C-alpha positions in Angstrom: 0.0 0.0 0.1 2.6 2.3 1.0 4.4 1.6 -2.4 1.4 2.6 -4.4 1.2 5.8 -2.4 4.8 6.6 -3.3 4.3 5.8 -6.9 1.1 8.1 -6.9 2.9 10.8 -5.4 5.8 10.6 -7.9 3.3 10.5 -10.9 1.3 13.7 -9.4 4.8 15.5 -8.9 5.9 14.6 -12.2 2.7 15.8 -13.6 3.0 19.0 -11.8 6.6 19.7 -13.4 5.2 19.1 -16.8 2.5 21.6 -16.2 4.7 24.1 -14.9 7.4 23.8 -17.8 4.4 24.1 -20.2 3.5 27.3 -18.6 7.1 28.7 -18.7 6.8 27.9 -22.6 3.6 29.3 -23.0 4.4 32.8 -22.0 8.1 32.6 -22.7 9.0 33.3 -18.9 12.0 30.8 -19.0 13.7 32.8 -21.7 16.4 35.5 -20.5 16.6 38.7 -22.6 20.0 39.3 -24.1 20.6 35.4 -23.7 17.9 33.5 -25.6 18.2 33.6 -29.4 15.5 33.6 -31.6 15.7 29.8 -32.2 15.5 29.4 -28.3 12.2 31.6 -28.6 10.7 29.3 -31.2 11.6 26.3 -29.4 10.2 27.3 -26.2 7.1 29.2 -27.4 6.4 27.6 -31.1 5.9 28.8 -33.9 4.5 32.5 -34.1 1.2 33.4 -35.6 2.7 36.4 -37.2 6.1 37.9 -37.5 7.3 41.3 -38.6 10.9 42.2 -39.6 12.0 46.0 -39.1 14.6 47.6 -41.4 17.3 47.4 -38.8 16.9 43.6 -38.7 14.9 43.5 -35.4 11.8 41.0 -35.5 8.7 41.1 -33.7 6.9 37.7 -33.2 3.2 37.3 -32.2 1.8 34.4 -29.8 -1.9 34.6 -29.3 -2.9 32.4 -26.7 -6.7 32.0 -27.6 -9.3 31.4 -28.0 -9.5 29.6 -24.7 -6.3 31.7 -23.3 -6.5 35.3 -22.4 -3.3 36.7 -23.5 -1.1 37.4 -26.6 2.5 37.6 -26.1 5.0 39.7 -28.4 8.5 38.6 -28.4 10.7 41.2 -29.7 14.2 40.1 -31.0 16.9 42.6 -31.2 18.9 43.1 -34.5 21.8 40.8 -33.0 19.2 37.9 -32.9 18.8 37.9 -29.1 15.7 38.3 -27.2 15.1 41.8 -26.2 11.7 41.3 -24.3 8.3 39.6 -24.2 5.4 41.5 -23.5 1.9 40.4 -22.7 -0.4 42.8 -24.8 -3.8 42.1 -24.1 -4.2 44.8 -21.4 -5.6 48.5 -21.0 -2.2 49.9 -21.7 -1.9 48.4 -25.0 -5.5 49.0 -25.8 -5.2 52.5 -25.0 -2.6 52.9 -27.9 -5.0 52.4 -30.5 -6.1 55.9 -31.8 -9.7 56.6 -33.2 -9.1 57.7 -36.9 -5.4 57.1 -36.9 -4.8 53.2 -36.3 -5.2 50.7 -39.1 -5.4 47.1 -39.3 -1.5 46.7 -39.5 -0.9 48.9 -36.5 -3.6 46.8 -34.6 -2.0 43.4 -35.6 1.5 44.9 -34.5 0.1 46.1 -31.2 -2.4 43.1 -30.3 -1.6 40.3 -32.5 -4.3 38.5 -34.5 -8.0 38.0 -33.2 -8.9 34.4 -33.1 -10.9 33.7 -36.5 -14.1 32.7 -34.6 -14.2 36.1 -33.1 -13.7 38.1 -36.3 -16.6 39.3 -38.0 -17.8 41.3 -41.0 -20.9 43.3 -40.6 -22.3 44.0 -44.3 -25.0 46.5 -43.3 -22.3 48.8 -41.3 -19.4 47.9 -43.7 -17.7 47.2 -40.7 -15.0 44.6 -39.9 -14.7 43.5 -36.1 -11.7 42.1 -34.5 -12.4 40.7 -30.8 -9.8 39.4 -28.1 -10.8 37.8 -25.0 -8.7 39.0 -22.0 -8.7 39.3 -18.1 -9.3 43.1 -17.1 -7.7 44.9 -14.2 -10.3 43.4 -11.8 -9.6 39.8 -12.8 -12.8 39.4 -14.6 -13.1 38.0 -18.1 -13.7 40.7 -20.8 -13.8 41.3 -24.4 -12.1 44.1 -26.3 -13.0 45.1 -29.8 -11.5 46.9 -32.5 -14.2 48.0 -35.1 -12.9 49.1 -38.8 -15.3 51.1 -40.7 -14.4 50.3 -44.5 -16.7 53.3 -45.6 -15.4 56.2 -43.5 -12.1 54.5 -42.3 -13.0 55.2 -38.7 -11.4 53.0 -36.1 -13.1 52.6 -32.7 -12.9 50.2 -29.9 -15.2 48.8 -27.2 -14.6 46.9 -24.1 -17.2 44.6 -22.4 -17.6 42.2 -19.6 -19.4 38.9 -20.2 -21.6 39.4 -17.3 -22.5 43.0 -18.3 -26.3 43.7 -18.9 -27.3 42.6 -22.1 -24.7 40.0 -22.7 -25.3 36.5 -23.4 -21.6 35.4 -22.9 -21.7 33.8 -19.2 -19.9 35.3 -16.3 -16.6 34.0 -14.9 -13.6 35.4 -13.4 -10.0 34.9 -14.7 -8.7 33.1 -11.7 -5.4 34.8 -11.8 -3.8 38.1 -10.3 -2.5 41.0 -12.1 
């Protein structure tokens, strides 16, 4: 009996270690800026959903972790091929950088990464494309952030809503994380 408990404990601990290491790769928290290379980033976090090369040789890699996840990570690779930083970008500070009538699709993609395809919609009657991201708001509640592109006027606007707010049918739930 004691041998079985010992074996069960080892399995649980091993499973926990696997989950912890998977989370490290998920966000890139196991990578050190100035040390990790582009190859290290890709090996840890996977192939990016999008990537951009700057004229100086620097690169930006987008790692959306939706639709079930609530974060997108941007990995910035310096011109020397080393990791400069990794930023979580689905937050109010990044959303505030979208400027009405100035931001365009490319600047939004570089800022937030791609929206999950099932949350991208076109409304013909309004000639408007909507990209939506699920994220944890500052109160640790699940929320949705939308960027709306009006094809007729070129106006870009944004909205923010919680699923438990009146008129929403998405169902309420907290994020279960802090920060």
